[in-house]
C-alpha positions, 0 to 999 in steps of 0.5 A, a space after each residue: 494493478 500496472 497498465 500504465 507501462 508497457 508490459 515489455 518496459 515493467 517484464 525489463 525494470 523488474 529483471 533488473 531490479 533484485 528478486 523478491 525470493 521464492 517465498 514472495 514467487 509463491 505467495 504472488 502465484 497463491 493469489 494468483 492461483 485463490 483470488 478473485 482480484 489478483 491484479 490487488 497483489 502488488 507485486 516485485 516493483 512494488 513491494 521492493 519500493 515500498 522496502 526502500 522507504 520503509 529504510 529510507 525513511 527509517 520508519 519504525 510504525 507502520 499502518 496499513 490499510 488494505 493487507 490482502 495476501 500480504 506483499 504489501 506489509 511483508 516487504 515492508 516488516 521486512 525491511 523493518 527494525 527488529 522493535 519496527 511494527 506494521 499493524 494492517 486492516 483487512 475486512 477478508 479473512 481469508 485473504 488475511 489467513 494467507 498474508 498471516 502465513 507467509 509472515 510467520 513463515 517469512 519470520 516476520 510474523 512477530 513483527 505485524 499486527 494484522 486487525 479485521 473489519 471495517 479500517 475506518 473503525 481500527 484507525 479510530 481504535 489505534 493510539 499515537 502516530 504512524 512514520 508510513 501511512 499504506 493506503 491501498 484498499 476500496 478507492 470509494 473509502 480513499 477521501 476517507 483515510 487519506 482525511 483518518 491518517 494525516 493527524 496519525 503523522 509522525 512528523 517526519 512521515 510519509 502517507 502512500 496512496 497506492 493505485 492513483 492513476 487508477 490505469 491512467 483512467 483518471 487522466 481520461 476525461 471519458 471514464 466517470 466510475 464511482 473509483 474513478 471519481 474517488 482517486 481523482 476527489 483524493 489526488 485533488 483534496 491533497 494537491 489543495 490541501 495546505 497541511 502536506 505537500 506531495 509528488 504523484 508519481 507515475 511508479 507501476 499504477 501510481 503512487 501518492 506520496 504526502 509529505 506534512 508541511 
C-alpha cells in the first residue's frame, strides 16, 4: 500500500529503478483482477528493495509472514543463493496458490516453502534462526509477530515490518481504528525494546527495519 509519497513522485521512482520484468507485471495484473485487496501487494519499489536487502545482508534463511500472491517472496527468493530458502506463511489458500504458480514460473519454487495456517503456529513449528524476517500480515497481530520473531533472529539478522506508517494515519491523532492502534503499538514496542535498534523508513507505506542491539 502506498499513500505517503505523491503518486507522480512514486511513478518517477519506478521509472528510474530497475524493471521487475514481465512475470511480475503479469502477477500484479492478476492480483488486481482476482484479489479483494490488491493494495496489499508490495510492488516494484518494495520488491526491489527487499531483494537488495537479501543481497546486501547475504541472507540465506528468510521468514515471511504474509505470502499474499507472492510478489515479495519471489523477489527475495530471486536474490538468494541456490542454497537459500524462504519460509512464507499465510492463511489464504487461493492467494497462496497464485504465489506458488508464479514461483514455479520464476524458477524459484525450490527455494520457497509455503506454510498454510496461523503464522504464530507456523513460527512455533519452525526450528533455527532466520537472517531476514519480513512481516506483512494482519496488523492486529503485529506485536505478537514481532515478539515471536526477535528470539528467532540470527545475530546479524534483520526484521522488516511493512506498512508501519499506515497511510500516515499513525501520525494523525484523530485516527483511532484497530489497525492504526496496532501499528502504533508495534512501532512503540520496537522503539522501546532494549534488545534491538531500528530505523523507521518512509519507503512506500513505511518499513520499520529492526536489528539486534
